N, C-alpha and C positions, 0 to 999 in steps of 0.2 A: 504494500500500499504506499502510495506518494503522501508526505504529510505537508500539507498546504500551511506556508508561513507568511504572515503580513509584518513589514518593517514598520515602526512609527520612529522617525528620527533620522536625519541625513547627514548628519554632522562629522566630526572629525575621524569617530571610530568606526563609521558606516563601512568603509572599504575592507577593513580585516575581519568583520562579521561575515561581510558577501563572499570575501574569498572562501572562508572556511565552507559556508552553507551551498555553496556552489560546486563543491567537490564531492557533495553527498547525493549520489542519485536518487537516495529516496525522499528528497527534498525538492519541493518548488515554491519559487518565492510569487506569491500571486500579486503583490504591489508594494510600493512605498509610500509612505505620506509624511509630511511635517508641518510644523505650525507654519511656517514659510511656503506656501504651494510654490512659488517660483523656485524653492532650493530643491523640493522633490522633482519637480519636473526636470531640472538641470542633472540631478543624479539618474532619474530615470532613463535621458535621453544618453548619459555616458555608459552606462552599462546594461541597455538594453532591457529594462524593466518597466513597469506601468505604473504610471504617477496616479494617484488617488487622493481625496479629502481623508481624514480621518476617520468622518462619520463613513465614507464609501468603503474604507477599509474594514471596518468592525461591523458592518452590513454584509461584508461580502463572504467568500467561502473558507477564509482563513481559519484553521482551527488553532495555530498558536500565533500570538502577537510578541513579535520582539520588539521591546522597549528599548531604544537607546537616546531617549532625549536627554535635556540637561537634568541634573539632580531634582531641582525645584518642580519638575514637571513630572515626576517618577509616580507621585502619588495620584494625580489626576487622571494621566494616561491609563495607568495601572488599573484604577477604578473602573476606570470607562470601559478597558479590555476585559475585564472579567464580568462585569454587568452585561456586556454584549455576549456572555457565554464562553470566552473564549480564553484557550490555556495562555499563562504569562509568563514570560522570561524578560528580566528587566537588566540593564545596565546596573551596575553598583553606585550608590549603594540603593538599598531596597527601597528607601523614602529619604525625605530631607530630614525628618525625624522619627523617632522610635514610636511614637503615638499613632503616625501615619502608617507605618510599617506594620502594627498591631491592627488597624483597618483593614489592610490589605490581604493580611494572612486570615484574618476573621471572615473576610467576604469569600476568599478562596476555597474556605473550608466550606462555607455555608453553601456555595454553588457548587460542591465537589470537583474543583478545577485544581490542575496543578499551577503551581507558582514556583518559578526558580528565579535566580539571581545570580550576577556575576560578583568575584571574579571565578571564572572558569581554569585560571591557571593551576589551580590546585590539581586538577587532572592532569597536567603536564608531566612530561619525564623527571623534570628536577624536581617538583614535589612528591611526585610518587616514589624519589630514589631516597628522599629523606624520610618518607612514613614508612619504606622497607626496613630502615635502619632502627627506627623506632620501635617497629612493631617485633622485629627480632631479637631484640635486646642487645644490638651491637655495643652499645656504650653503657648499658644497663639502665636503671630507671632514672628517666629525666628529672632533675630536681631543681634547674634554674635556665636562664636562658638571655639574650640581649637580642632586640630587633630594632634595626633603625634606619628609616628612610628620611635622607637629609639632601636638600638642593636650593637651589634659589627662586624656585617657584617656576612656574608655566610661562611666565611673562615674556620669556626669550624665544619659546619655539609654538606657541599656540596663536592663532591667528586672532582668535577672539578670546583672552583670558579672565574677563570680567567675573565669568559664573564661579571660577575658583575660588574667590574670595567672598561670596555671598554664602547667606546660610544654607546649610545644606550639604556644603562642601569644605573648603578649607583644606591644608592639609591633612587633616586628621580623617575627613569623610571623604577625600579623593583618593589618598595613597591607604588610608588606616586598613581598607575593607581586604586589600592585597596580604598584608601583614597578619592581621587578626585572623582572617580566614584560614591562613596557611597554619598558624599557631594552633588554631582549634582543630583543623583537620590531622595535625599531628598528637596533639595533647587532650583532646576534649575540651567541655565548655569551661568558660572562667565563673568564679567564685565569687571573687570579689576584686576591686580595685581601688587605689590611690592616685591621683594626679595633680599636676600642676599645668598651667596653660598662660601663654603670654601673646599679645599682637606687640610684634616689634615694629612694625610701621600700618598706620592707619591709613596711609597713602601709599600708591604703588605707581610708579611712571613705566611704560611699556618702551623697553629700550628700542627695538627694532623691529621690522616688519611694516605693513601698511597702517597701522596704529601706532608706529613711534611717536612717542612723546606725550600721548594720552596718558589723562591721570585715571587709576582705579581705586576708588573707595572700598577699602577693607572692611569686612562686617564681623568676621571671625576670627579666633587666634589662629596663629600661624605656626607655634610651635607648642607641641603638646607631649608631657613626658607622662607617662601611665606606668604604674607599676602594677602586673597582671597575677593574682594566685589562681592557680586553675585547680579545680577541682580534684584532680590525682595528684595536686600537691606542688606541682612545678610554681616557682616564682619569676617571671620573665618580665625584663624592663623594656618597655615600647618606647620609642622617642620618635615622631613623626613632624618634620618641619620645612617650611619653606625659606628659611632665613640663612641657609648655610652655604657657601660659596663651593666648598671642596672637604671632603673628607675621606679615610681609609677604612672605615668600619665594614664589616661583614653583614649583609642584609639582615641575616639571621643566624645565631650560634645557640645550639641546645647542648646544657652541660649535664651530662649523665653520672651516676655515680662511678662509673668506669670508664669515662673517656667523654669526647667532644664531638659535636656534628656541625660541619659550617656550611649554611644553606647556600642556594643560588639565589638571583634577584626573583622574589616572589611576583613581580609584575611579568615575569618571562617564563614561557614554558618548559625551556630547556637552560641548562648552565651545569656549570661544575660544582659538584656536592662531593665535600671531603669530610673525614673522620679520622680520629686517633684512638687509641685505647692507651689509658693512663698517661704517660709522659712519651709513649712512641712516636713514630714517626706519621706524619698526615698519609692517609691513604686516599686515592681518587676513585669513585663509585664507577665503576666500568661498564656495569650491565647495561643492554640494548633495553629502551621503552619506548614507546610510541608518543608523538606530541612533543617533539624537542625544538620546534619552530612555530611561529605565531599561528595559534589555532583558536584564536576567539572566535567563540560560538558551539565548542564541543559540549559546552554544559546544556546547552540548548538541545543539541542532539541527544545528548543522554537522557533529558527530561523527554524529547520524543519518542524515543524507544522505549524507555520505561512505561509511558502509557499502554504502548501495544503489549509490552510484557509482563504488565500488572506488578512492578517491582518500584520499589522507593527510587527517586531520582537522587543525584550526588548533590549537585549546588540547588539544594531544597529552601523551603521557607523557613524552616527552624534553625537552620544554621546562619541564613541572612539576617533574620530577626533578632539571633544573638549577637550576631558581629555589630549591628546597628545599635542595640542596647549595649555594648561596651563602650562604643565610640560615644554615645548620648551620655552616659554616666560617667565617664571621663572628662567631658566638660562640666557637668553638675560638681564632680567631685573637687575639680579645679576651682569653680566658682564658690563652694562652700567652704574648701579647705578640708575636708573629711573621706574617709573610705567610705564604699558604699557596695552594697551585696547586689548581684545580678539576680532579676527576676525570673528570667528565660534559663533554658538548657537546650541543648540539643546532642543528636548522637553522632559520632565521628563518622563521616559519609565511608561505603566501604571502598577500599582500595581499588585503583584502576590498574589492572596487570596486562591488558591487551587492546587493541584497538576497539573502538564502538561499533557495534553492530546491532 
């Protein structure tokens, strides 16, 4: 059976999703819509697709809607898709706020529809190599770790970076989903956290590109440091910042009772994964795994195949809502200066050992 997919949103990430979906013979893209019809029409002409209005797409034959609109629109577009009876896979984060995420999850459950959410880099070769090391006890029980995303923001490369500094985005809600999703995938859910946050500049100036010299008003913290205590017992420090020019930190390090794991960049599907036992030499994981290159959209494919196979999908609503709560609770903890317990939980997704079918 061919799965009918409609896409809402034609922005910067559109091409990566389309490249993955078009390689899958079981998928057909019925059309593309965007809040700016001219943008949808331009993308449709570029890739040989059908441009539609959002209303036409939701009323059409699509079984699954891929929502790759900006974060501020994730809730409204997602609710509309679910109310139209469509399964929904959304770009991260699940919504701009935890409360909005709860509404999406509740509506999907009430309508018995699937709800999935990026990042699906957790299904890539790099993440699965780390997961295998954790699951086989290569370094013993994980007791601690550190994770850090730090650069000077998207102002230098994104053509329209304003939304990165609005509510629902910022360094934490933009990049945090990659790091937190990977940590939860490896270690399980977070029990409690304690965080600090700051807005280093209230105004940013775009340095290059078509909008060079234009000012961006910053609405959210741009550096957040969270101490995460996992249900399984590990303590991991997470730093997410748009205020750092350069650094030499490993993206994710996991410290076990008998050694250390150095992970790849969780924003990528593949990459070098190393590990060591006690004070021994670093070893590089050599096993071959699928999805080493940009494969955005495999989380949607996993969800689509899971519908037909009657199994849970991996990038699911429980994981996405838990990640969203970790981010919202981090900002709340920083604002109030105290530790906060998580109210949600989730299961670790089933490991992926072969290509999706």
